[in-house]
N, C-alpha and C positions, 0 to 999 in steps of 0.2 A: 580304601582308607589306610593312610600310612600309620606307622607305629605311634607317632606323637598324638594324632587325633584319636587313636584307639584307646590309649591310656587316659587321655583327657576325658573322653566320653565315659569311660568306666568310673573315674573319680566323680564325674558329674552325676551319673545315674545313682551311684551309691549314696552320694550326699543328699539327693532329693528323696530317696527312699528312707534314709535315716530321719530326715526332717519330717517326713510324713508319718513315720512310726511314732515319733515323739509327740506330735500334735494329736494323733489318734489316742495314744496312751493318756495324754493330759485330759482329753474330753471324756475318756472312759472313767477316770478317777473322780471327776467332779464336774458339776455343771456351772460352777461359779466362774464368771469370766476372768476376774482378777487371779483366781487360783490357777486357771488354765494358762494365763499369760506367764505367771511366775514359775509354774512347774514345767510348762512345755516350751515356752519361747526360747530360753537360753540354750537348751539342748537342740531345738530345731535350728537355731542360728549356727550352732556348731556343725550340724549336719550340712547346712547350706555352705558353710566355709569350705567343705570338701568340694562342693560343686564349683565354687570360685577357683579353688586350687586346680581343679580339672580344666577349667576354661583357660587359666593362665598357662598351664603346661601344654595345652593343645595349640595355643596361639603364639607361644614363644619357643625359639630354638635353643635357648640358653641351657636347658637341662635335658635336651633330647638324648644325650649319651647316657644320662643317669636315670632314665625313667624306670628301668627294672629295679634299680636300687631304691628309689623312692617308694615304689609299689611294695617292695619287700618290707621296708620299714613300716608302711601303713598296715600291711597284713600282720606283721609282728606285733605292733602296738594293739591292734584289735584283739588278737588272740591272747595277748598278755592281760589286758584289762578284763576280757571275758572270763579268763581263767581265775583271776582274782575275785571277780564277782561270784563265780560258781563256788569257789572255796569258801568265801564269806557266807553265802547262803547255806552251804552244807554245814559249816561250823555252827550256824545259828539254828540248825535243824528245823527248817521251814515246815510248819505244820500243814496238815491237810486243809485245803481251802485257801491257802495263801500262794498257790502256784502262779496266779495271775500277777500278784505283786512281785513275785520273783522275776517274771518276764520283764516287768518295768525296770527293775534294777539292772537286769542283764542288758537291756537295750540301752540304758543310760551309759553303762560301762563300755559297751561296744562303740557307741558314738564318741565318747571321750577318747577311747583307745585309738580309734581310726584317725581322729584329728591329731592326737599327740604323735602317733607314728608318722603321719604325713609331714608334720612340722619338723620332726627329728630327721626324716628322710631328706627334706629340702635343705636343712642345715648341713647334713652330711654331704649332700651333692655339692653345695657351695664350698665346703672344705676341700673336697676332692678336686674341684675345679681350680680353686686357689692353689692347691699343691701342684697341680699340673702346670699352671702358669709359672710358678716359681721354678719348677724343674726346667721348663722350656727356657726361661730367662737365664738360668744357670748354664744350660748347655750352650745358649747363644753367646754368653760372655766367655765361656771357655773356648768356643770355636773362634771368636774374635781374637782372643789372646794368642791362640796358636797361629792364626794367620798373621797377626802383628809381629810375632817372633820370626816367622818365615820371611816376612817382608823386610825385617831388619837385616837378615842375612843377605837378601838380594841387594839391599841398599849398600852394604859393605862391598859386595862383589862388583856392583856397578861403579862404585867410586874408584876401583882399581882397573876398570876397563880402559883399553888403549885404542880401540877401533870401534867404529859404528857397528860393525858386524857383531862384536862382543856385546855391545849394548842391546842390540836387537835380540840376540840369543837369550840374554838374561831377562829381558822384558817379556819375551814369549814364555819362557819357563816360569817366571813369576806370575804372570796372568793366568796361565794354565793351572798353577798350583793354588792360587787364591780362589778361583771360581770353578775349577775342575772342567776347563774347556780344552778340548783336544785340537781344535782347528783354529789356529791363530796366525796372524801375519804381521810383519813390521814393514810399513810402507813409508817411504820418504817422499813427501809432497814438495816438489820444487816449483820454481816459477814456470817451467816449461814441461818437464817430464815427471812421472810418478813411478819410480822403480820400486819393486818389492825386494827388500834386502834379505829377509828370511821369512819362510812360510811353512806351515804344516797344513795348509788348506789345499783342497783340490784345485788343479790348474784351470779347470773349467770356470772357476769363479774369479779369476784374476782381474778381468776387465771391470767387473762390477765392484770388486774390492777397491780398485784404484779410484773409481768414481765415488764410492762411499768415503774413502780416506780423504779425498780432496774436499768433499763437503764438510767433513769433520774438522779439517784443518782451518776452514774459514768460519767455523762455528765458535761461539764464545764459550760453550760448555766444555769442560775438560773431559768429562765422562758422559757419553750419550748412548741411547739405545735406538736403533733404526729398525723400522718394520714396514710392512706394506709393499708397495710397488718398487721401493728403492732397494730392496734386498733380493738376492737370487731366489729362484723358484725352489719350493720345498724347504725353505729356510724360515724358521719362525721369526728370528730377529738377528741383528748384528750389533755387537757392542764395539764402540770406538773409544779410545783413550788418546787424547791429543797431548803430545810432548812438546811444550813450548820451549823456544830457545831464541837467541839473538840473531841467528842466521836466517837467510831467506828460505832455507829448507826446513820443513816441519815434519818431525817424526810422528806417525800415527799407528797405534796398535789397533788391529781389527780382528775381532773374534766372532765366530759363528756360534749362535746359541740355539737350543732346541725348544726354547720357551719365549713367549712375548712379554712375560711379566717383568716389571721394572726391578732392577737390582736393589738390594737393601741399602739403607743409609750407611751402615757399617762398611759394607763392601765398597761403596762409592768413595768413602773416606780413605780406605786403604788403597784404592786405585789412584786416587789423587796424590797420595803420598808416594806411590811408585812412580807416577808421572813426574813428580817433583824431583825425585832422585835422578831419574833418567834425563830429565831436561837439563839439569846442571852439568851432567857429564857431556851431553850432546853440545851444549854451548861451548864447553872447553874444546871438544874435538873439532867442531865446525870452525871454530875461531883459530885453531892451531894451523901451522904451516904444513902444506903437503898432504892434506887430508882428502882432497879431491871433491870437496863440497863447496862450491863457490858461494861467497856472500855477495849477493847482487843488490843489497839494499844500500 
């Protein structure tokens, strides 16, 4: 039994026990059905609400991280209300022969305290969960802002590039900085050949990188993640970024990743912006005289 089911079962059993105690106390105090319903049913339903909370906690993963916190609130509420009941009875100096009535009052207080503590615990767990989501969103926004600032610097550097080799170096550095990828290559996909201009990838992957780059150059997507049989062995996935231009040669950034998960929307937008900066520069370089990249279109 995992932790979630253990906590859920505990809440469920306690709820059933409290409901049973309330009904037992109601029948002990009177034999009138209406009196039993009025006196015992509300507290019995409160006890059963704990069982429902236990079923919910056992079947839902939403609050699994906060189960000890919810249980602590439930125990704290129970002890608090039980203490209040004990102090009240003591202050009233319960006389001999009224001990049974004292147990009824104590059981009522325990039931109410357990339910109140559980409700407060669930509310507290929701508050903690909401705070963590806000913190995660803040961290994500700050990370995006830092990456966007770095990309802006690479955009200015790309605008001043005078050779394809400089563009490839800036693109590799920018891609590695944005996604923390250490193995990246810049491949020029031409009508006949596919040279690798710059690379930090193992030489054993060169032929497969050329094949992936050519496939990416013919794809409509600017940013794509390749996995499965099309990537080298022992590689989770390969990321490609197509650099469109007006020449027959298409630049493609190829990066090896250690995960097959898709990249985030924010990272995809930043990569598309990097591709836009690099594409404009490549168009200028490929169209200029003496660059050695023929325009066969």
